[in-house]
TORMARTOR-150331 format. One record per residue (C-alpha): residue number from 1; chain; x, y, z. Coordinates in nm, 4 decimals, always signed. Example, Ala and Ser with C-alpha at 12.3 -4.5 7.8 and 13.67 -1.06 7.14 Angstrom:
BEGIN
<1; A; <+1.2300; -0.4500; +0.7800>>
<2; A; <+1.3670; -0.1060; +0.7140>>
//
This chain:
BEGIN
<1; A; <+2.4315; +1.3614; -1.6399>>
<2; A; <+2.1941; +1.4277; -1.3491>>
<3; A; <+2.2588; +1.5909; -1.0101>>
<4; A; <+2.3326; +1.2742; -0.8123>>
<5; A; <+2.5839; +1.1552; -1.0718>>
<6; A; <+2.7623; +1.4894; -1.0396>>
<7; A; <+2.7789; +1.4250; -0.6638>>
<8; A; <+2.9233; +1.0751; -0.7333>>
<9; A; <+2.6164; +0.8764; -0.6248>>
<10; A; <+2.5533; +0.5572; -0.8210>>
<11; A; <+2.1769; +0.6112; -0.8054>>
<12; A; <+1.9363; +0.8739; -0.6745>>
<13; A; <+1.9654; +0.8652; -0.2919>>
<14; A; <+1.6400; +1.0618; -0.2643>>
<15; A; <+1.4280; +0.8189; -0.4651>>
<16; A; <+1.0905; +0.8113; -0.2871>>
<17; A; <+1.0246; +0.4463; -0.3643>>
<18; A; <+1.0511; +0.1958; -0.0752>>
<19; A; <+1.4052; +0.1927; +0.0587>>
<20; A; <+1.5553; -0.0329; +0.3282>>
<21; A; <+1.7577; +0.2602; +0.4707>>
<22; A; <+1.5192; +0.3174; +0.7601>>
<23; A; <+1.5604; +0.5282; +1.0716>>
<24; A; <+1.3810; +0.4979; +1.4028>>
<25; A; <+1.2117; +0.1642; +1.3284>>
<26; A; <+1.4390; -0.0790; +1.5089>>
<27; A; <+1.1687; -0.1969; +1.7513>>
<28; A; <+0.9062; -0.2408; +1.4789>>
<29; A; <+1.1572; -0.4264; +1.2614>>
<30; A; <+1.2395; -0.6639; +1.5459>>
<31; A; <+0.8679; -0.7221; +1.6090>>
<32; A; <+0.7951; -0.7976; +1.2434>>
<33; A; <+1.0893; -1.0368; +1.2092>>
<34; A; <+0.9819; -1.2124; +1.5275>>
<35; A; <+0.6238; -1.2670; +1.4053>>
<36; A; <+0.7400; -1.3965; +1.0669>>
<37; A; <+1.0001; -1.6343; +1.2128>>
<38; A; <+0.7383; -1.7650; +1.4575>>
<39; A; <+0.5058; -1.8236; +1.1572>>
<40; A; <+0.2258; -1.5987; +1.2829>>
<41; A; <-0.0340; -1.3644; +1.1378>>
<42; A; <+0.0428; -0.9994; +1.2152>>
<43; A; <-0.0973; -0.6571; +1.1280>>
<44; A; <+0.1257; -0.3704; +1.0088>>
<45; A; <-0.0563; -0.0414; +1.0579>>
<46; A; <+0.0445; +0.3152; +0.9718>>
<47; A; <-0.0368; +0.6187; +0.7562>>
<48; A; <+0.0749; +0.6602; +0.3965>>
<49; A; <+0.4479; +0.7373; +0.3891>>
<50; A; <+0.5157; +0.5904; +0.7329>>
<51; A; <+0.7421; +0.3206; +0.5842>>
<52; A; <+0.5298; +0.0033; +0.5769>>
<53; A; <+0.6605; -0.1177; +0.2403>>
<54; A; <+1.0161; -0.0049; +0.3176>>
<55; A; <+1.0085; -0.2000; +0.6432>>
<56; A; <+0.8960; -0.5112; +0.4617>>
<57; A; <+1.1749; -0.4654; +0.2055>>
<58; A; <+1.4297; -0.4429; +0.4856>>
<59; A; <+1.2936; -0.7569; +0.6498>>
<60; A; <+1.3056; -0.9444; +0.3190>>
<61; A; <+1.6773; -0.8711; +0.2955>>
<62; A; <+1.7240; -1.0157; +0.6444>>
<63; A; <+1.5118; -1.3274; +0.6003>>
<64; A; <+1.6602; -1.4693; +0.2827>>
<65; A; <+1.5320; -1.8181; +0.3669>>
<66; A; <+1.1756; -1.6928; +0.3209>>
<67; A; <+0.9845; -1.6346; -0.0057>>
<68; A; <+0.7821; -1.3127; +0.0142>>
<69; A; <+0.4624; -1.2813; -0.1900>>
<70; A; <+0.3520; -0.9168; -0.2022>>
<71; A; <-0.0092; -0.8417; -0.2991>>
<72; A; <-0.1651; -0.4965; -0.3375>>
<73; A; <-0.5333; -0.5738; -0.2726>>
<74; A; <-0.6410; -0.2560; -0.4542>>
<75; A; <-0.4867; -0.3759; -0.7820>>
<76; A; <-0.5620; -0.7490; -0.7782>>
<77; A; <-0.7569; -0.8748; -1.0821>>
<78; A; <-1.0917; -1.0435; -1.0225>>
<79; A; <-0.9552; -1.3755; -1.1425>>
<80; A; <-0.6477; -1.3619; -0.9134>>
<81; A; <-0.5211; -1.7103; -0.8316>>
<82; A; <-0.3251; -1.7427; -0.5048>>
<83; A; <-0.2063; -2.0922; -0.5998>>
<84; A; <-0.0396; -1.9661; -0.9173>>
<85; A; <+0.1199; -1.6745; -0.7311>>
<86; A; <+0.2690; -1.9091; -0.4705>>
<87; A; <+0.4067; -2.1415; -0.7389>>
<88; A; <+0.5764; -1.8471; -0.9136>>
<89; A; <+0.8118; -1.8270; -0.6149>>
<90; A; <+0.9669; -2.1662; -0.6946>>
<91; A; <+1.3322; -2.1472; -0.7955>>
<92; A; <+1.5320; -2.3686; -1.0329>>
<93; A; <+1.6013; -2.6333; -0.7684>>
<94; A; <+1.2328; -2.6472; -0.6769>>
<95; A; <+1.1516; -2.7216; -1.0402>>
<96; A; <+1.4112; -2.9934; -1.0901>>
<97; A; <+1.3079; -3.1622; -0.7645>>
<98; A; <+0.9433; -3.1383; -0.8774>>
<99; A; <+0.8336; -2.9371; -0.5746>>
<100; A; <+0.4788; -2.8070; -0.6005>>
<101; A; <+0.5553; -2.5048; -0.3803>>
<102; A; <+0.8781; -2.3139; -0.2995>>
<103; A; <+1.1190; -2.4740; -0.0517>>
<104; A; <+1.1795; -2.1310; +0.0998>>
<105; A; <+0.9200; -2.0464; +0.3646>>
<106; A; <+0.6385; -1.8525; +0.1911>>
<107; A; <+0.5304; -1.5295; +0.3621>>
<108; A; <+0.2186; -1.3572; +0.2303>>
<109; A; <+0.2001; -0.9780; +0.2563>>
<110; A; <-0.1373; -0.8221; +0.1739>>
<111; A; <-0.1121; -0.4442; +0.1409>>
<112; A; <-0.4222; -0.2181; +0.1288>>
<113; A; <-0.5858; -0.5015; +0.3205>>
<114; A; <-0.9183; -0.3172; +0.3543>>
<115; A; <-0.9799; -0.3851; -0.0179>>
<116; A; <-0.9124; -0.7605; +0.0036>>
<117; A; <-1.1749; -1.0013; -0.1301>>
<118; A; <-1.3046; -1.2042; +0.1705>>
<119; A; <-1.2643; -1.5227; -0.0389>>
<120; A; <-0.8934; -1.4538; -0.0747>>
<121; A; <-0.8659; -1.4026; +0.3011>>
<122; A; <-1.0323; -1.7402; +0.3642>>
<123; A; <-0.8062; -1.9136; +0.1126>>
<124; A; <-0.4896; -1.7553; +0.2567>>
<125; A; <-0.5924; -1.8394; +0.6105>>
<126; A; <-0.6687; -2.2030; +0.5212>>
<127; A; <-0.3229; -2.2420; +0.3656>>
<128; A; <-0.1653; -2.0906; +0.6768>>
<129; A; <-0.3681; -2.3056; +0.9164>>
<130; A; <-0.2806; -2.6302; +0.7354>>
<131; A; <+0.0166; -2.7271; +0.9536>>
<132; A; <+0.0779; -3.0489; +0.7583>>
<133; A; <+0.1524; -2.8917; +0.4209>>
<134; A; <+0.2707; -2.5517; +0.5566>>
<135; A; <+0.2058; -2.3852; +0.2211>>
<136; A; <+0.1996; -2.0375; +0.3806>>
<137; A; <+0.4163; -1.9938; +0.6898>>
<138; A; <+0.3206; -1.6403; +0.7878>>
<139; A; <+0.0736; -1.3701; +0.6830>>
<140; A; <+0.1421; -0.9970; +0.7192>>
<141; A; <-0.1522; -0.7669; +0.6531>>
<142; A; <-0.1054; -0.3918; +0.6120>>
<143; A; <-0.3386; -0.0942; +0.5875>>
<144; A; <-0.3784; +0.2668; +0.7026>>
<145; A; <-0.6927; +0.2252; +0.9132>>
<146; A; <-0.6486; +0.0686; +1.2561>>
<147; A; <-0.9872; -0.1056; +1.2295>>
<148; A; <-1.0133; -0.4359; +1.0419>>
<149; A; <-1.3620; -0.4339; +0.8923>>
<150; A; <-1.3544; -0.7123; +0.6318>>
<151; A; <-1.2586; -1.0086; +0.8507>>
<152; A; <-1.4462; -1.2441; +1.0801>>
<153; A; <-1.4258; -1.2510; +1.4548>>
<154; A; <-1.2303; -1.5761; +1.4405>>
<155; A; <-0.9676; -1.4107; +1.2163>>
<156; A; <-0.9282; -1.1296; +1.4705>>
<157; A; <-0.8879; -1.3907; +1.7424>>
<158; A; <-0.6115; -1.5577; +1.5395>>
<159; A; <-0.4435; -1.2198; +1.4975>>
<160; A; <-0.4720; -1.1326; +1.8666>>
<161; A; <-0.2481; -0.8447; +1.9745>>
<162; A; <+0.0120; -0.8968; +1.7015>>
<163; A; <-0.0220; -0.5392; +1.5771>>
<164; A; <+0.2780; -0.3289; +1.4745>>
<165; A; <+0.2030; +0.0424; +1.4582>>
<166; A; <+0.4152; +0.2848; +1.2559>>
<167; A; <+0.3976; +0.6587; +1.3165>>
<168; A; <+0.5066; +0.9402; +1.0891>>
<169; A; <+0.8627; +1.0507; +1.1610>>
<170; A; <+0.9058; +1.3683; +1.3638>>
<171; A; <+1.1313; +1.6527; +1.2509>>
<172; A; <+1.4433; +1.4930; +1.4001>>
<173; A; <+1.3624; +1.1575; +1.2397>>
<174; A; <+1.3176; +1.3195; +0.8978>>
<175; A; <+1.6536; +1.4971; +0.9316>>
<176; A; <+1.8146; +1.1645; +1.0259>>
<177; A; <+1.6509; +1.0102; +0.7187>>
<178; A; <+1.8093; +1.2755; +0.4949>>
<179; A; <+2.1479; +1.2253; +0.6623>>
<180; A; <+2.1258; +0.8491; +0.6045>>
<181; A; <+2.0273; +0.8985; +0.2399>>
<182; A; <+2.2680; +1.1803; +0.1527>>
<183; A; <+2.5899; +1.0329; +0.2903>>
<184; A; <+2.8193; +0.9273; +0.0059>>
<185; A; <+3.0812; +0.6773; +0.1304>>
<186; A; <+3.2717; +0.7178; -0.1967>>
<187; A; <+3.3461; +1.0863; -0.1329>>
<188; A; <+3.2976; +1.0630; +0.2473>>
<189; A; <+3.0620; +1.3608; +0.2186>>
<190; A; <+2.7198; +1.4043; +0.3745>>
<191; A; <+2.5286; +1.6458; +0.1555>>
<192; A; <+2.2602; +1.6902; +0.4228>>
<193; A; <+2.5207; +1.9108; +0.5931>>
<194; A; <+2.4883; +2.1564; +0.3032>>
<195; A; <+2.1512; +2.2693; +0.4436>>
<196; A; <+2.1299; +2.5249; +0.7222>>
<197; A; <+1.9104; +2.4234; +1.0168>>
<198; A; <+1.6484; +2.6826; +0.9163>>
<199; A; <+1.6492; +2.5470; +0.5609>>
<200; A; <+1.5848; +2.1905; +0.6792>>
<201; A; <+1.3097; +2.3109; +0.9103>>
<202; A; <+1.1373; +2.4962; +0.6251>>
<203; A; <+1.1746; +2.1990; +0.3885>>
<204; A; <+1.0138; +1.9664; +0.6445>>
<205; A; <+0.7429; +2.2196; +0.7290>>
<206; A; <+0.6473; +2.2636; +0.3620>>
<207; A; <+0.6388; +1.8842; +0.3218>>
<208; A; <+0.4072; +1.8691; +0.6249>>
<209; A; <+0.6344; +1.6052; +0.7821>>
<210; A; <+0.5531; +1.3597; +0.5023>>
<211; A; <+0.8701; +1.1523; +0.4339>>
<212; A; <+0.7940; +1.1111; +0.0629>>
<213; A; <+0.7407; +1.4834; +0.0217>>
<214; A; <+1.0611; +1.5603; +0.2138>>
<215; A; <+1.2538; +1.3381; -0.0294>>
<216; A; <+1.0756; +1.4895; -0.3299>>
<217; A; <+1.1390; +1.8482; -0.2217>>
<218; A; <+1.5032; +1.7784; -0.1311>>
<219; A; <+1.5436; +1.6262; -0.4784>>
<220; A; <+1.4008; +1.9501; -0.6246>>
<221; A; <+1.6680; +2.1515; -0.4409>>
<222; A; <+1.9613; +1.9445; -0.5687>>
<223; A; <+1.8123; +1.9192; -0.9178>>
<224; A; <+1.7668; +2.2975; -0.9357>>
<225; A; <+2.1304; +2.3634; -0.8422>>
<226; A; <+2.2603; +2.1212; -1.1037>>
<227; A; <+2.0345; +2.2449; -1.3871>>
<228; A; <+2.0972; +2.6110; -1.3100>>
<229; A; <+2.4761; +2.6010; -1.2559>>
<230; A; <+2.5974; +2.2762; -1.4219>>
<231; A; <+2.9754; +2.2410; -1.3672>>
<232; A; <+2.9735; +2.5547; -1.1480>>
<233; A; <+2.7260; +2.3980; -0.9056>>
<234; A; <+2.8032; +2.5688; -0.5707>>
<235; A; <+2.7092; +2.2512; -0.3796>>
<236; A; <+3.0150; +2.0938; -0.5412>>
<237; A; <+3.2421; +2.3932; -0.5981>>
<238; A; <+3.1644; +2.6143; -0.3004>>
<239; A; <+3.3298; +2.4784; +0.0126>>
<240; A; <+3.1487; +2.7256; +0.2339>>
<241; A; <+2.8240; +2.7307; +0.0356>>
<242; A; <+2.5132; +2.6525; +0.2428>>
<243; A; <+2.1566; +2.6059; +0.1191>>
<244; A; <+1.9581; +2.8674; +0.3125>>
<245; A; <+1.5877; +2.8826; +0.3890>>
<246; A; <+1.5614; +3.1697; +0.1377>>
<247; A; <+1.6934; +2.9394; -0.1364>>
<248; A; <+1.4544; +2.6622; -0.0275>>
<249; A; <+1.1580; +2.9012; -0.0373>>
<250; A; <+1.2418; +3.0344; -0.3856>>
<251; A; <+1.2950; +2.6892; -0.5381>>
<252; A; <+0.9780; +2.5417; -0.3866>>
<253; A; <+0.7709; +2.8394; -0.5041>>
<254; A; <+0.9148; +2.7961; -0.8523>>
<255; A; <+0.7891; +2.4362; -0.8406>>
<256; A; <+0.4384; +2.5452; -0.7306>>
<257; A; <+0.4806; +2.4308; -0.3699>>
<258; A; <+0.2885; +2.6428; -0.1197>>
<259; A; <+0.5410; +2.7968; +0.1215>>
<260; A; <+0.3817; +3.0884; +0.3127>>
<261; A; <+0.2112; +2.9657; +0.6294>>
<262; A; <+0.1918; +2.6126; +0.4886>>
<263; A; <+0.1869; +2.4096; +0.8074>>
<264; A; <+0.0965; +2.6782; +1.0553>>
<265; A; <-0.2457; +2.5738; +1.1797>>
<266; A; <-0.1611; +2.2787; +1.3988>>
<267; A; <-0.4693; +2.0572; +1.3880>>
<268; A; <-0.3463; +1.8430; +1.6742>>
<269; A; <-0.3399; +2.1411; +1.9097>>
<270; A; <-0.6947; +2.2424; +1.8153>>
<271; A; <-0.8306; +1.9015; +1.9150>>
<272; A; <-1.1376; +1.9488; +1.6928>>
<273; A; <-1.2868; +1.6057; +1.6113>>
<274; A; <-1.2850; +1.5012; +1.2460>>
<275; A; <-1.6657; +1.4791; +1.2286>>
<276; A; <-1.7007; +1.8362; +1.3586>>
<277; A; <-1.4250; +1.9914; +1.1502>>
<278; A; <-1.5602; +1.8639; +0.8177>>
<279; A; <-1.9137; +1.8300; +0.6797>>
<280; A; <-2.0372; +1.5014; +0.5295>>
<281; A; <-1.9390; +1.5820; +0.1715>>
<282; A; <-1.5914; +1.6918; +0.2806>>
<283; A; <-1.5506; +1.3719; +0.4860>>
<284; A; <-1.6549; +1.1630; +0.1845>>
<285; A; <-1.4013; +1.3374; -0.0417>>
<286; A; <-1.1209; +1.3133; +0.2177>>
<287; A; <-1.1813; +0.9408; +0.2663>>
<288; A; <-1.1663; +0.8826; -0.1078>>
<289; A; <-0.8419; +1.0843; -0.1453>>
<290; A; <-0.6856; +0.8992; +0.1505>>
<291; A; <-0.7844; +0.5613; +0.0092>>
<292; A; <-0.6577; +0.6494; -0.3393>>
<293; A; <-0.3431; +0.8407; -0.2262>>
<294; A; <-0.3080; +1.0798; -0.5259>>
<295; A; <-0.6136; +1.1862; -0.7297>>
<296; A; <-0.7399; +1.4729; -0.9451>>
<297; A; <-1.0565; +1.6753; -0.8892>>
<298; A; <-1.1994; +1.5084; -1.1998>>
<299; A; <-1.1262; +1.1587; -1.0577>>
<300; A; <-1.3203; +1.2488; -0.7430>>
<301; A; <-1.6212; +1.3771; -0.9380>>
<302; A; <-1.6404; +1.0603; -1.1492>>
<303; A; <-1.5853; +0.8147; -0.8630>>
<304; A; <-1.8210; +0.9861; -0.6166>>
<305; A; <-2.0770; +1.0774; -0.8840>>
<306; A; <-2.0672; +1.4481; -0.7980>>
<307; A; <-2.0874; +1.7503; -1.0342>>
<308; A; <-1.7414; +1.8883; -1.1074>>
<309; A; <-1.8481; +2.2363; -0.9934>>
<310; A; <-1.9473; +2.0967; -0.6539>>
<311; A; <-1.6229; +1.8999; -0.6176>>
<312; A; <-1.4206; +2.2102; -0.7117>>
<313; A; <-1.5955; +2.4082; -0.4352>>
<314; A; <-1.5327; +2.1289; -0.1804>>
<315; A; <-1.1651; +2.1080; -0.2802>>
<316; A; <-1.1276; +2.4849; -0.2429>>
<317; A; <-1.2802; +2.4690; +0.1065>>
<318; A; <-1.0586; +2.1755; +0.2062>>
<319; A; <-0.7500; +2.3594; +0.0797>>
<320; A; <-0.8496; +2.6647; +0.2867>>
<321; A; <-0.8682; +2.4363; +0.5905>>
<322; A; <-0.5144; +2.3122; +0.5078>>
<323; A; <-0.6483; +1.9572; +0.4801>>
<324; A; <-0.5249; +1.8764; +0.1292>>
<325; A; <-0.2180; +1.9775; -0.0663>>
<326; A; <-0.1153; +1.9752; -0.4323>>
<327; A; <+0.1534; +1.7109; -0.4832>>
<328; A; <+0.2017; +1.7197; -0.8593>>
<329; A; <+0.0155; +1.7118; -1.1872>>
<330; A; <-0.1440; +1.4540; -1.4148>>
<331; A; <-0.1399; +1.6263; -1.7510>>
<332; A; <-0.3006; +1.9651; -1.6887>>
<333; A; <-0.4853; +1.8457; -1.3774>>
<334; A; <-0.3614; +1.8929; -1.0192>>
<335; A; <-0.2964; +1.5865; -0.8025>>
<336; A; <-0.4196; +1.6068; -0.4432>>
<337; A; <-0.3134; +1.4362; -0.1207>>
<338; A; <-0.4488; +1.4545; +0.2352>>
<339; A; <-0.2044; +1.6252; +0.4731>>
<340; A; <-0.0518; +1.4005; +0.7445>>
<341; A; <-0.2192; +1.6031; +1.0215>>
<342; A; <-0.5639; +1.5250; +0.8820>>
<343; A; <-0.4629; +1.1638; +0.8115>>
<344; A; <-0.3891; +1.1227; +1.1805>>
<345; A; <-0.7309; +1.2704; +1.2654>>
<346; A; <-0.9030; +1.0288; +1.0272>>
<347; A; <-0.7183; +0.7244; +1.1591>>
<348; A; <-0.7711; +0.8086; +1.5277>>
<349; A; <-1.1310; +0.9255; +1.5055>>
//
């Protein structure tokens, strides 16, 4: 048994993978649906963890008469064949009626769009522009950076102002997210109510307002209680038991999460431009971490062709500036991620 089974959940409600249970994205969802139904090209923009993939998943559930083809441009093989990928979306009735392409309206989503091969962009656009065959009905491109650097001027003209921007959730939005995830209709209990307000504030502060980290750290809290107390778990047995900020702090420290003063230095209030706050080497490392999401110091040294001693010094300096945070381990090596505050600086610079 695991903690969420003890609390009568069918599956882990705090799973950090894309989840259609979104909060605060009603306008963006309506925009995205509108562009897809109107068979347009649109651009979904937002930092890592802002819910781009989750939003698409939600829209897929709504538009069941569309066939969604999801491509992660960072992971596409060199010999990727768009034709074959489109034909994979044919269902049984498409096969028996000898259809070359799916009868459902194909929608192409290209994530990490900045890494897309220009030849693939041309091919996708030509299939979208061919109004006679209508092989691709709509194209949704998604990336962190607001600037599209690998497309032609004519592509940007086609795109126009069809840009949907996602922001990181604020503290209230993150609490609403936990409430939506932790409500169990079977027991009519919302386990988010087991946290004191101070505990939730500390949890969110330590996660630096990153939704994935909030889910991960909340999972740590519930997992700790189950493993430590088993059938005597106070979350289940103690009617008046509340998870305090002291409990949160102890459990996060035990899991090597930095708690003291974690999110104190508010970069947005300082208004120091990205190019002034970090030197060229630091900027280079931050861009690579942002592009790769989670990496080790060793990965950075190999990819950027820098001595490991130099990278270690840069990482130490960046950590002192509260620009990166440890988010886990890969074997004995630490995994690093750029903090959301610095991500916003990098995107807006």
